[in-house]
N, C-alpha and C positions, 0 to 999 in steps of 0.2 A: 441527905440524901448522898450514902456512901461509894466510892467509888462508879462514877458515871462514865461511862467511855464515850470520849470525845475523837477521839482517833484510833485507826485499826491499820495492820500490818497487810505486808503483799498477799497475806495467806485468808486473811479475815480475819485475824486475830484483835483481839484489844492491845492496842502498844501504848496508850497513854490514860491514862484516868484522872477522874480529881472528884474530892470530896465538894459537895453544893450546897450550901447552909439558903433558903428561902427563908423571908419571913411573912405572913401574913398579918394584916391587920383584918380583924372580924370586927364589924360594927352589925347591931343590932337595932333596928327601932323598932317601934309600936305604934301605930296609927290607927285610931278609934274612926271608923267610918261612921258618921253619925246621919239620922235618918236627913238632914236637912243638903248633908252632901249626897246622897244617893238619890233625892227628891234632882236635886241640880244636874246629874250626870243624865237622870231620864229624861229630865225637859231638853237636855240637847239631842234625844233620837227620836225621828220621826218616822210617819209610815209611808213609804208607798207600794200604792194599791195600781200593779199593773193591769190597764184595762186595753182586751183587744175585742176584736168584732166577735157578735153572737156568732156561737159555732153553730147556733141552729134558729132558722126561724119557720115557723108552721104556719102556715094560711097567709102569710104576707102578700099583698096584691103587687103585681107586678107596676113599676112606675109611684107606687105608694112613697109619696112623703114623711109619713107620720110613725111608719113601719120599716124603714131601713136601717140596715146599722149605722149610719150617720146619725140619723133620729133617736137613735139609742144609745148610741157612743154620748153623744152631747148630754141627755137627760141623764145618763148614767155620773158622766163627769160633772154635771152642777150639782152629785150631791156627795162630792168623793169629800169634802169637807163633815158629812156625818158621820160617814163609814168610817172615816179615822178617826172623828173621834169615838168611835164604839171600839174601835180597833186599840187604839193608845190605853182607854181609861182600865180597860180591861189588862192589857199586857204590862202597864205599871203597875198594876196588883202581882201580878205574877199569875193571872189568869188564863193568858193565853198565849201561843206561838205563832211566829210566822210561817204563813203555808197559803196553800190556795183552796180552792172551792168552789163547786160550779154553782151556779144558782139557776133556777127556772121559776117563769113569772108568766103570767097572763095578763095581754094587753086587749081591755076590751073595746069597742067601736066609739063607745063614747071617752077614751082614754084613762079613763081608771085600770092600775093594775087590779083585778080579781085573784089571784091565788100566785105564792109565790113558796119555794119550797130549795130547800138545798139538794143537792142531787148526789154529790161527788166532793169530799175532803180528803184532803192530804196536809196533814203536819198541825192543822189546828186543831186544838183541844178543847172548846169550849163553847159547847150551845149556847148560853146568855147571850155569847158575842156572836152568832150565826145568825141568833133569831133578834137581834138588834140590827145587823145588816138587812134583815129581809124587813124589818119596821120600817128604814129607809125606802127601800126600796117599793115597799107598799106606798110611802106617800106620794111619790111619782108620778108628775099628770103628762100624758101623752096630748097630741093635737087628737079629736075629734075626726073620724072617718066616716063619712057616707053612703048610703048602698047606691049602689051604679044601676042604671036603667034596664033591663034585661032587652030591652032591643034596642035596636040603633048602630050605630058604629064604632062606639066605646071598645079600646080592647079591654079594659077589666068590664063584666056586668055581674049584675047581682046582687045580694045583700052583704054587709062589710061582714066580716065575721072578727072574733076576739083570735089575735096574734100571739102563739104560744113561743115563748123565747129561753134557752141555754144561752147563760154566758157565765166565761170563766173570771175570774177573780185572785189576782195574787198578792197576798200582802207581808212585805219585808219590810225591815227596820235598815235606817241606818240613820248616819251623825252629819253634821254638816262639814267636818275633818274629810272623811268618807267619804258624800260627794265631790271634795275639792280636788282631792286626790285622783281619782276619775276625772278632772279634767284636762 
């Protein structure tokens, strides 16, 4: 580079210039990413499923320990590994993106999940993944609840009704290095 100014006079005019020579070493490497390398990288990635309380419980009875937020959270927590598998299997094949979805399901008085559906989706782009999560939810068994007498001093009275649940789930990807950096 010719005439590089490195000093100015009092009137801001160049007073001293110099010619500068810069030598650059350029190195180009080519690394071929093999299928094994990509699979090893993908194996480091883990899925985090954010569980929060149900956003809605319809027909839940007062003081019903089998259909409250805690019981539903525990049931979903016990099945997280299966939902993680649903996500990771498809994510590693490039078939699903991280995101959020709200699922709706009905818990019958006998503890069986009778209906399940995806209500809202953000970011997730895979119907097979959503169906897999719904299949996991369908297998969850809750405690049975009994009808309560219509007479007497019980706070809760009458027949046991199906409980409708609306539950948000969030799926994100992280690596062990990401998790260590946040600690």
